[in-house]
PAZAPA-4460 file (N, C-alpha, C; in steps of 0.05 Angstrom, whole numbers, plus 32768, in hexadecimal, padded with zeros to 4 digits):
% residues 77
    n_x    n_y    n_z   ca_x   ca_y   ca_z    c_x    c_y    c_z   seq   type   mol
   87F0   8A1B   83BA   87FE   89FF   83B9   87E8   89F8   83A2     1      M     A
   87F7   89E7   8391   87E8   89E1   8379   87E9   89C1   837F     2      C     A
   87C7   89B9   8378   87C5   899B   837A   87C4   8988   835D     3      A     A
   87D1   8974   835E   87D8   8965   8347   87CC   8949   8345     4      Q     A
   87CB   893C   8334   87C3   891E   8337   87D6   8915   831F     5      T     A
   87D6   88F7   8322   87E4   88E7   8317   87D7   88D8   82FB     6      Q     A
   87C0   88D6   82F9   87AC   88D0   82EB   879D   88E2   82D8     7      W     A
   8798   88D8   82C6   878C   88E2   82B0   8771   88D3   82A6     8      Q     A
   8754   88E2   82B4   8747   88D0   82A9   8740   88CD   828D     9      P     A
   8732   88AF   8286   872A   88B0   8267   870C   88A2   826D    10      V     A
   8705   88A0   8256   86E3   889A   8251   86CC   88AE   825B    11      G     A
   86DB   88C5   8262   86BD   88DA   8268   86B6   88E7   8256    12      T     A
   86B6   88E1   823C   86A5   88EA   8225   8698   88D6   8216    13      C     A
   8689   88CD   8212   8680   88B2   820D   8677   88C2   81EF    14      R     A
   867F   88AE   81D7   8679   88B2   81BB   8663   88A2   81B4    15      I     A
   8650   88B1   81A1   863F   889F   8197   862F   88B3   8185    16      D     A
   8617   88A7   8172   860B   88B9   8167   85F0   88C4   8174    17      N     A
   85EE   88BD   8188   85D7   88BE   81A0   85D9   88DE   81A6    18      D     A
   85C3   88F3   819E   85CB   890A   81A7   85CB   890F   81C4    19      P     A
   85C7   8901   81DB   85CC   8901   81F5   85E9   88FB   8200    20      Q     A
   85FD   88F1   81E8   8619   88EB   81F3   8622   890B   81EC    21      T     A
   8641   8909   81FA   8649   891F   81F7   865B   8922   81E2    22      V     A
   8667   8910   81D6   8677   8913   81B7   866B   8901   81A5    23      V     A
   8663   890C   8185   8662   88FC   8174   8677   88F0   816B    24      G     A
   8674   88D7   8157   868D   88C4   814C   869C   88DA   813F    25      P     A
   869E   88F2   8138   86B3   88FC   8129   86BA   8911   813F    26      E     A
   86B9   890C   815B   86C5   8914   816F   86BB   893C   8176    27      L     A
   86A2   8939   8169   8699   8957   8163   8684   8958   8187    28      A     A
   8689   896C   818E   8674   896B   81AC   865D   8971   819E    29      V     A
   8640   8962   81A7   862B   8968   81A5   8620   897E   81AF    30      N     A
   860F   898B   81A2   8603   89A0   81A8   8615   89BA   81B0    31      S     A
   862E   89BB   81A9   8640   89D6   81A6   8652   89CE   8189    32      V     A
   864E   89EF   817A   8659   89EE   8160   8678   89F0   815B    33      E     A
   867F   89E2   814E   86A4   89EA   8148   86AC   89E1   8162    34      N     A
   86A6   89CA   8170   86B9   89C5   8186   86BC   89A6   8186    35      F     A
   86D7   899C   8182   86DE   898A   8185   86EB   8977   819E    36      M     A
   86E6   8961   81A4   86FB   8956   81BE   870C   8942   81B1    37      V     A
   8728   894C   81B9   873C   8939   81AC   8753   8936   81C5    38      A     A
   8744   8924   81D6   875B   8919   81EF   8753   88FE   81F8    39      N     A
   875F   88F7   8215   8759   88E3   8218   873C   88D5   8223    40      A     A
   872E   88F0   822A   870B   88EF   8235   86FD   88D8   8225    41      S     A
   8709   88D3   8203   86FD   88C9   81F4   86FB   88AA   81F7    42      V     A
   8716   88A7   81FD   8724   8888   81FD   870C   8879   8210    43      V     A
   8700   885F   8206   86EA   8852   821F   86FF   884D   8236    44      P     A
   871C   8841   8234   8729   8839   824E   873E   882F   8240    45      A     A
   8757   8835   8255   876B   882E   8249   8775   8819   8260    46      I     A
   8784   8806   8257   878B   87ED   826F   87A1   87F0   8277    47      R     A
   87B7   87FA   8267   87D6   87F9   8265   87DD   8818   825C    48      A     A
   87F8   8819   826A   8809   882B   825C   87F9   884C   8261    49      A     A
   880C   885C   8251   8800   887B   8258   87EC   8885   8248    50      Q     A
   87DA   8897   8254   87C6   88A1   8246   87CD   88B1   8229    51      T     A
   87EC   88BF   8229   87F3   88D2   821D   87F3   88C8   8201    52      W     A
   87F5   88AA   81FE   87FB   88A1   81E4   87E0   889C   81DA    53      A     A
   87CD   8898   81E7   87B0   8895   81DB   87A6   88B6   81D1    54      R     A
   87B2   88C5   81E2   87AE   88E0   81DE   87B1   88EC   81C2    55      S     A
   87CD   88E8   81C1   87DC   88EA   81A6   87C7   88DA   8189    56      I     A
   87C5   88C7   818B   87B3   88B6   8179   8798   88C9   8179    57      V     A
   8789   88CC   8184   8770   88DB   8188   8775   88FC   8179    58      V     A
   8788   890A   8187   878D   891E   8176   8794   8919   8158    59      D     A
   87A4   8902   814D   87AF   8901   8133   8796   88FC   8124    60      H     A
   8780   88EC   812B   876B   88E1   811E   8755   88F9   811C    61      V     A
   8750   8907   812C   873E   891E   8132   8746   8931   811D    62      S     A
   8762   8937   8113   876A   8944   80F7   8763   8936   80E6    63      G     A
   875C   891F   80DE   8758   8911   80C4   873B   891B   80BF    64      Q     A
   8736   8923   80A8   871B   8920   8099   870B   8904   809E    65      P     A
   86F4   88FF   809E   86E9   88E1   80A6   86DE   88DA   8081    66      P     A
   86E2   88C5   8086   86E4   88AF   806E   86D1   88B3   805F    67      C     A
   86B2   88BA   806F   86A6   88BB   8056   86A2   88D5   8049    68      D     A
   86B6   88E8   804E   86B2   8901   803F   86BB   8904   8023    69      S     A
   86CA   88EE   801C   86CF   88EB   8003   86EC   88FE   8000    70      G     A
   86FD   890C   8018   870B   891A   8017   8727   8906   8015    71      A     A
   8721   88F1   8022   8738   88D8   8023   8735   88C5   8014    72      V     A
   8751   88BC   800A   874E   88AA   7FEE   8761   8898   7FF4    73      T     A
   875A   8881   7FFA   876C   8867   7FF9   8772   8860   8013    74      G     A
   8767   886E   802B   876F   8863   8047   8751   885E   8055    75      R     A
   873A   8863   8047   8726   8855   8052   871B   8836   8048    76      C     A
   8714   8824   805A   8708   880A   804C   86EC   880D   8044    77      A     A
***
């Protein structure tokens, strides 16, 4: 028998520059080399709607180079 759930937890990975947090601002997992989190766990809270839409946005944004790297032009303020 397989157990299933109808909800997906969000906000389980805190994002911050603090080394005590799980994930840094660029979604890289602290203390783990070459590993990123790109799912709903980095979204602080979802008030309404499904989590899949937020997960798609997080996935899309995680594939973009950071604005301060100089690789992106005309997209960052």
